[in-house]
Structures are given as C-alpha cells and as structure tokens.
C-alpha positions, 0 to 999 in steps of 0.5 A: 754095625753091618755084617757080611754074610758068611763064607760057607764051605758045605760038606767039609767032612766029605771034601778031598784035600784038593777040594779043600785047597781050592776053597782055601784059594777061593777064600784068599780071593775073597780077602783080596776082594774085601780089600778092594772097594766092595760096597754093602750093596754088592752083598746085601742080597746074598745069603753067602759071601761066596755068591758075590759077582766079584768073586765069580769073575776071578 
C-alpha cells in the first residue's frame, strides 16, 4: 500500500480563527485535487501533501 504524505498545519495553537478558516478551505481544495487524476509521482518527493503543485495553482 502506498501512503500519501500528511496534510500539515503547524502551530495551530497560535493561529487566528481566520487562519484556521483559510486552512479549512485549503483542505477542501486538497480533497478536490485528490478526486481528480492525481498520481503518486506528483507527490512521492513531497514531505507534506500541502506542497503539491496542483494545490498551489488553485
């Protein structure tokens, strides 16, 4: 079985409500990307799934 890297939100105890809401929206975009045709090659070299190019282009 192949596992995806984690979705990381660092320092959550210091984030504002707005920042937490932004991460919530970012996670929703991740779910959309995962439902598309994402391949393991797109993420195999990433430490965190947050770093995939498909997420950063949204």
